[in-house]
C-alpha positions as CSV (number, residue, x, y, z in Angstrom):
1,M,0.0,-0.4,-0.2
2,R,1.3,3.6,-0.7
3,P,2.1,5.2,2.7
4,Q,0.5,7.9,3.9
5,H,1.5,11.4,3.5
6,F,0.3,14.3,6.1
7,D,0.9,17.9,5.9
8,A,0.3,17.9,9.5
9,E,-1.1,15.4,12.3
10,I,-3.7,17.8,13.2
11,I,-5.5,20.2,10.8
12,L,-7.3,22.7,13.8
13,V,-9.9,24.9,11.8
14,G,-10.3,27.8,13.8
15,G,-7.8,30.9,15.4
16,G,-10.1,31.8,18.4
17,L,-8.8,31.9,21.6
18,V,-9.6,28.5,22.1
19,G,-8.1,27.5,18.9
20,L,-4.9,29.5,18.7
21,T,-4.3,27.6,22.7
22,M,-5.6,24.2,21.6
23,A,-2.6,24.1,18.9
24,C,-0.1,25.2,21.8
25,A,-1.1,22.7,24.0
26,I,-1.3,20.0,21.1
27,A,2.2,21.3,20.0
28,H,3.2,20.6,23.6
29,A,2.1,17.4,23.1
30,G,4.7,16.7,20.4
31,L,1.9,16.6,18.0
32,S,2.2,18.8,14.4
33,V,-0.4,21.7,13.7
34,I,-1.8,23.4,10.9
35,I,-4.3,26.1,12.0
36,L,-6.8,27.2,9.0
37,D,-8.7,30.8,9.9
38,T,-10.7,33.2,7.9
39,L,-8.9,36.4,9.5
40,D,-5.5,37.4,9.5
41,R,-3.6,38.0,12.4
42,S,-3.8,41.8,11.4
43,T,-7.3,42.2,11.4
44,S,-7.8,39.7,14.8
45,E,-5.5,42.1,17.2
46,L,-7.2,45.3,16.0
47,A,-8.7,47.2,19.0
48,A,-11.8,47.6,17.1
49,F,-12.4,43.8,15.8
50,D,-12.9,42.7,20.2
51,G,-13.4,44.6,23.1
52,R,-14.3,41.6,25.4
53,V,-12.1,40.8,28.7
54,S,-11.7,37.4,29.4
55,A,-11.7,36.1,33.3
56,L,-9.6,33.0,33.8
57,G,-10.2,31.0,36.6
58,R,-6.6,29.3,38.3
59,S,-6.5,26.2,36.4
60,S,-6.7,28.4,33.4
61,C,-3.5,30.3,34.1
62,R,-1.9,27.0,35.3
63,L,-2.2,25.9,31.6
64,M,-0.8,29.4,30.4
65,S,1.8,28.6,32.4
66,A,2.4,25.5,31.2
67,L,2.4,26.5,27.6
68,G,5.3,29.4,28.6
69,L,2.4,32.0,27.9
70,W,1.9,33.1,31.3
71,P,5.7,35.1,31.6
72,H,4.0,37.2,29.0
73,L,0.7,37.7,30.3
74,V,1.1,38.5,33.7
75,D,2.0,42.4,33.7
76,H,-1.3,42.5,31.3
77,A,-3.7,40.3,34.1
78,Q,-5.4,41.8,36.7
79,P,-6.4,39.2,40.0
80,I,-9.5,39.4,40.9
81,L,-9.2,39.1,44.8
82,D,-13.2,39.4,45.6
83,I,-16.6,38.6,43.8
84,L,-19.7,40.5,44.8
85,V,-22.8,39.3,44.0
86,S,-26.1,40.9,44.2
87,D,-29.7,41.5,43.4
88,G,-31.8,44.9,42.5
89,R,-33.7,46.9,40.7
90,L,-34.0,49.8,38.9
91,P,-35.1,52.7,41.0
92,G,-34.3,51.1,44.4
93,G,-30.2,49.8,43.9
94,P,-28.5,46.2,45.0
95,S,-30.5,44.6,47.7
96,P,-28.5,44.5,51.5
97,L,-28.4,40.3,50.7
98,G,-26.0,38.7,48.5
99,L,-22.5,37.6,48.2
100,H,-19.0,37.8,49.3
101,F,-16.2,35.6,47.5
102,D,-13.1,36.8,49.4
103,H,-9.5,34.6,48.2
104,K,-8.1,35.0,51.4
105,E,-11.0,32.4,53.0
106,L,-8.4,29.5,50.6
107,E,-4.8,29.1,51.4
108,R,-3.8,27.4,48.1
109,F,-5.5,30.9,46.4
110,P,-2.7,33.6,47.6
111,E,-3.3,35.8,44.2
112,G,-6.7,35.0,43.7
113,L,-9.5,33.3,42.6
114,G,-8.8,34.1,38.9
115,H,-7.0,37.1,36.9
116,I,-8.5,39.1,33.9
117,I,-7.1,40.3,30.8
118,E,-8.3,41.5,27.5
119,N,-9.1,39.0,24.5
120,R,-6.7,41.2,22.3
121,R,-3.9,40.9,24.5
122,L,-3.9,37.4,25.0
123,R,-4.2,36.8,21.6
124,M,-1.6,38.8,20.6
125,V,0.4,36.6,23.2
126,L,-1.0,33.7,21.3
127,H,0.0,34.6,18.0
128,E,3.7,35.4,19.0
129,A,4.0,31.9,20.8
130,I,2.8,30.2,17.3
131,A,4.3,32.4,15.1
132,A,8.2,30.7,17.2
133,N,7.0,27.5,17.7
134,D,8.2,25.0,14.7
135,R,5.2,22.2,14.9
136,I,2.6,24.6,14.4
137,S,2.1,26.9,10.8
138,I,-1.0,29.1,10.6
139,R,-2.4,29.9,7.2
140,A,-4.8,32.7,7.2
141,P,-6.9,34.1,5.5
142,V,-8.9,30.8,4.4
143,T,-12.1,29.0,3.8
144,V,-12.3,25.4,4.0
145,M,-14.5,24.3,2.0
146,S,-15.0,20.4,2.4
147,A,-13.2,17.8,5.2
148,V,-13.9,14.3,4.1
149,P,-12.6,11.8,6.6
150,D,-11.6,8.0,5.7
151,G,-10.4,5.0,7.2
152,F,-6.5,6.4,7.7
153,G,-6.7,9.8,7.7
154,I,-9.1,13.7,6.9
155,T,-8.7,15.5,3.5
156,V,-9.6,19.4,3.8
157,T,-10.1,21.5,1.2
158,L,-9.8,25.2,0.8
159,A,-11.4,27.5,-1.7
160,G,-9.6,28.0,-4.4
161,G,-8.7,24.2,-4.7
162,E,-5.6,23.7,-2.4
163,V,-6.3,20.1,-1.0
164,L,-4.3,18.9,3.0
165,R,-3.9,15.9,4.6
166,G,-3.7,14.9,8.7
167,R,-4.6,11.9,11.1
168,L,-7.7,14.1,12.4
169,C,-9.5,17.4,12.0
170,V,-10.4,19.9,14.7
171,A,-13.2,21.8,15.0
172,A,-12.5,25.2,16.4
173,D,-14.6,27.3,14.4
174,G,-17.6,28.8,16.6
175,R,-21.0,27.9,17.2
176,W,-22.1,28.0,13.9
177,S,-19.1,25.5,13.0
178,M,-19.2,24.6,9.4
179,L,-17.6,21.2,10.2
180,R,-20.0,20.1,13.0
181,Q,-22.6,20.7,10.3
182,A,-20.9,19.2,7.2
183,A,-20.4,16.1,10.3
184,G,-24.3,16.1,10.4
185,I,-24.1,16.6,14.6
186,K,-27.4,18.4,15.8
187,C,-26.9,20.8,18.5
188,A,-29.7,21.9,21.4
189,A,-30.2,25.7,21.1
190,W,-31.9,28.6,21.6
191,S,-32.1,32.3,21.9
192,Y,-31.9,34.2,25.5
193,G,-34.0,36.8,23.5
194,Q,-30.7,39.0,25.3
195,A,-28.0,40.9,24.3
196,G,-24.6,42.1,26.3
197,I,-23.2,45.3,26.0
198,V,-19.3,45.2,26.6
199,T,-17.5,48.6,27.0
200,T,-14.6,49.6,29.3
201,V,-15.4,52.0,32.0
202,L,-12.6,54.5,32.8
203,H,-13.1,55.3,37.3
204,E,-11.5,57.6,39.8
205,L,-11.0,55.3,42.4
206,P,-9.0,51.8,43.2
207,H,-11.1,48.1,42.3
208,H,-9.0,46.6,44.9
209,G,-9.2,43.7,42.7
210,V,-13.0,43.6,43.1
211,A,-15.3,41.9,40.6
212,H,-19.2,42.7,40.7
213,E,-21.7,40.6,39.4
214,Y,-24.8,42.8,39.8
215,F,-27.9,41.1,38.6
216,L,-31.0,43.2,37.2
217,P,-34.4,41.6,35.7
218,G,-32.7,42.5,31.8
219,G,-30.2,40.3,33.1
220,P,-26.8,40.7,34.8
221,F,-24.5,43.7,35.1
222,A,-21.0,42.4,35.4
223,I,-18.5,45.2,36.3
224,L,-14.7,42.9,36.2
225,P,-11.7,44.5,37.3
226,M,-9.0,45.4,34.8
227,T,-5.1,46.6,35.1
228,G,-5.0,50.1,36.3
229,N,-8.4,52.5,37.1
230,R,-10.6,50.7,34.6
231,C,-13.4,48.1,34.6
232,S,-15.1,46.0,31.6
233,L,-18.7,46.2,31.8
234,V,-20.6,43.6,30.3
235,W,-24.3,45.0,30.5
236,T,-26.8,42.5,29.5
237,E,-30.4,43.4,28.3
238,P,-33.3,42.5,26.0
239,A,-31.8,43.0,22.4
240,K,-34.3,45.2,21.5
241,I,-33.4,47.9,25.0
242,A,-29.3,46.7,24.1
243,R,-29.7,47.6,20.6
244,A,-31.7,51.3,21.6
245,L,-29.0,51.7,24.3
246,M,-26.4,51.2,22.0
247,A,-27.7,53.8,19.6
248,L,-27.3,56.1,22.1
249,G,-24.8,59.2,22.5
250,K,-21.9,59.2,24.7
251,G,-23.8,61.1,27.2
252,D,-26.8,59.9,27.3
253,F,-25.4,56.1,27.0
254,D,-23.1,56.9,29.9
255,A,-25.5,58.7,32.4
256,E,-27.6,55.1,32.1
257,M,-24.8,53.4,32.8
258,R,-23.7,55.1,35.8
259,R,-27.4,54.7,36.8
260,R,-26.4,51.1,37.2
261,F,-22.5,51.5,38.0
262,G,-23.2,54.0,41.7
263,S,-20.6,55.8,42.4
264,H,-18.5,53.2,45.0
265,L,-15.6,53.9,42.0
266,G,-15.9,57.6,42.0
267,S,-16.7,59.4,38.6
268,A,-16.7,57.3,36.0
269,S,-17.4,57.1,31.8
270,T,-17.0,55.0,29.2
271,D,-14.5,54.5,26.6
272,D,-14.8,55.3,22.6
273,Q,-15.8,51.9,21.7
274,R,-18.9,50.1,22.8
275,F,-19.4,46.0,21.6
276,L,-22.9,44.4,20.7
277,Y,-23.1,40.6,21.4
278,P,-26.0,38.5,21.1
279,I,-26.8,35.6,23.7
280,G,-27.5,32.5,22.6
281,F,-27.1,28.1,24.1
282,H,-26.3,25.4,22.2
283,H,-24.7,22.3,23.4
284,A,-23.7,19.6,20.3
285,H,-25.2,16.3,20.5
286,S,-21.3,14.9,20.1
287,Y,-18.0,16.1,20.2
288,V,-16.6,14.0,18.4
289,A,-16.7,12.1,14.7
290,E,-15.2,10.1,12.4
291,R,-11.5,12.5,12.2
292,L,-13.1,15.1,13.9
293,A,-13.4,16.3,17.0
294,L,-15.7,19.8,18.2
295,A,-13.9,22.2,20.9
296,G,-14.8,25.7,22.4
297,D,-18.1,27.2,21.0
298,A,-18.1,24.7,18.1
299,A,-19.0,22.0,20.6
300,H,-21.2,24.6,23.1
301,T,-21.6,28.0,24.2
302,I,-23.6,28.9,27.5
303,H,-24.7,32.1,28.9
304,P,-22.0,34.7,29.9
305,I,-23.5,34.9,33.2
306,A,-20.5,33.5,35.2
307,G,-18.3,34.3,32.9
308,Q,-17.0,31.2,32.3
309,G,-17.1,30.1,28.6
310,L,-13.4,30.6,27.5
311,N,-12.4,28.4,30.9
312,L,-14.5,25.8,29.3
313,G,-12.7,25.8,25.9
314,L,-9.6,26.2,27.5
315,R,-10.6,22.6,29.7
316,D,-11.4,21.2,25.7
317,A,-7.8,22.1,24.5
318,A,-6.5,20.9,27.5
319,A,-8.0,17.7,27.9
320,L,-7.7,16.3,24.1
321,A,-4.1,17.4,24.1
322,E,-3.8,15.2,26.7
323,V,-5.7,12.4,25.1
324,L,-3.9,12.6,22.1
325,A,-0.4,12.6,24.1
326,D,-1.6,9.6,25.4
327,A,-2.8,7.9,22.6
328,R,0.3,8.5,21.0
329,R,2.5,7.3,23.5
330,L,0.8,3.8,23.2
331,G,1.0,3.9,19.4
332,L,-2.7,3.9,19.2
333,D,-4.2,6.0,15.8
334,I,-4.8,9.6,17.1
335,G,-7.9,10.1,14.9
336,A,-9.9,7.2,15.8
337,L,-12.9,7.0,17.0
338,T,-12.1,5.1,19.9
339,V,-9.3,7.6,21.5
340,L,-12.0,10.9,20.2
341,E,-14.6,8.5,22.9
342,R,-12.1,9.3,26.1
343,Y,-12.0,13.0,25.0
344,Q,-15.7,13.3,24.4
345,Q,-16.7,11.4,28.0
346,W,-14.3,13.3,29.7
347,R,-15.2,16.7,28.9
348,R,-19.7,16.3,28.2
349,F,-20.3,15.9,32.0
350,D,-18.4,19.0,33.0
351,N,-19.6,21.0,30.4
352,V,-23.6,20.2,30.4
353,A,-23.5,20.7,34.3
354,L,-22.4,24.6,33.7
355,S,-24.4,24.9,30.6
356,V,-27.8,23.9,32.6
357,V,-26.6,25.7,36.1
358,T,-25.8,28.9,34.2
359,D,-28.9,28.6,32.2
360,A,-30.6,28.5,35.1
361,L,-29.1,31.3,36.8
362,N,-30.0,33.5,34.3
363,R,-34.1,32.4,33.9
364,L,-34.2,32.9,37.9
365,F,-32.4,36.1,38.0
366,S,-33.6,38.2,35.3
367,N,-36.8,38.6,36.4
368,D,-38.6,41.6,38.3
369,I,-41.4,38.6,39.8
370,A,-41.2,39.5,43.9
371,P,-41.3,35.7,45.2
372,L,-39.0,35.0,43.5
373,R,-36.4,38.2,43.9
374,L,-37.0,37.3,47.5
375,V,-36.4,33.6,47.4
376,R,-33.1,34.1,45.2
377,D,-31.6,37.7,47.9
378,L,-32.5,34.7,50.8
379,G,-30.9,31.7,49.3
380,M,-28.0,34.1,48.2
381,E,-27.5,35.1,51.7
382,I,-27.7,31.1,53.2
383,V,-24.9,30.6,51.0
384,G,-23.0,33.7,51.9
385,R,-23.3,32.6,55.8
386,T,-22.4,28.5,55.0
387,G,-18.6,28.6,54.5
388,P,-18.3,25.1,53.6
389,L,-20.8,25.9,50.4
390,R,-19.3,29.3,50.0
391,R,-15.7,27.9,49.5
392,L,-17.4,25.1,47.4
393,L,-18.9,27.8,45.2
394,M,-15.1,29.5,44.8
395,R,-13.3,26.7,44.2
396,H,-15.8,26.2,41.2
397,A,-15.6,29.6,40.2
398,A,-12.2,28.9,40.2
399,G,-11.6,26.1,37.7
400,E,-10.4,23.3,40.4
401,S,-13.3,21.1,40.6
402,G,-13.6,17.7,38.6
403,E,-11.0,15.6,36.8
404,L,-8.3,18.3,35.8
405,P,-6.1,17.6,32.7
406,R,-2.2,18.2,33.4
407,L,-2.2,20.6,32.1
408,L,-4.6,22.4,34.0
409,K,-2.9,21.3,36.9
410,G,0.5,23.5,36.0
411,E,2.3,19.7,34.4
412,A,3.6,19.0,30.9
413,L,2.4,16.2,29.5
414,Y,5.4,14.5,29.1
């Protein structure tokens, strides 16, 4: 039989944060990777491309450290020292009942529960690491037309006719994944009818590393501390209201922002950029198919109410890299369905559990029903006064629960 030619062992489609991290993790496992992305690096690193930040849990920070990325990120990362959770309405302000998570309660977390970092900065560091790694090549902008598996590998065809061959294709191409649809994988999906406004708030007083999750009837109003006297605001409203707010001039928009933001950080105003993101849910019925594995938003998208979407995708990346490294060490076919099913079994429970929790939280808090408001306020107060339960939730928020892949423990794969 004619020997197989492979352009790389892994063909990875999608150059978002999960895809880029996945490539670094797979290369760390000793495998070669080709990244295919629809956007070139210069476009994806523009300040106007993505105004979001990510809350990296402790385990995600250890992943970045294990991949050699953390020294390039730490100066741009703001530690999360406390999290305040409260319920409220306008007018009236926050309820006196709520939750307070203090990192000093957990002895193993002297640096905080995690770190906030701008997506743009994380993307830049990942691109620099990829450019310096001989096991990774990237082609962008390109469009994938098809991915056809067979018994030995998978053939990926690009617009223009170029053909690439790998042992496995990883789909990290987002919630509308073409590869997932082409493989016939169905999803459970719905829209929340909400949209998130993201902008940066410049304020007078220091935030001291405190993150606020303020639940209003229209959706959560999250204030996430950034380096310096800045916070990232993730403001969720019904989609129609969010679009109306986006259409306001800066003065009127800032006035609406301050009604909710309060005066705890002194005078506050937004910068010149606002971003609007529709909010929906989907979960793939399967994460794997013949010679194909889904990761990140291609497999699951959850409500951003807990800020855990990227952390779930990074756990996917670390778990798949470990499964592939172990399979290669044993001399197994890394693209075989029996190998990929271990990845699916590992990640499915964690992803489904957090999907259910975030969906339930949004439905519980995004309303102004008086009996529900009383129940949730009392519930938060009880949790806040119950030390073991409070510390358990803190460990979950930091990404310390479940069976963690070695990279999320800060360990090497070999």
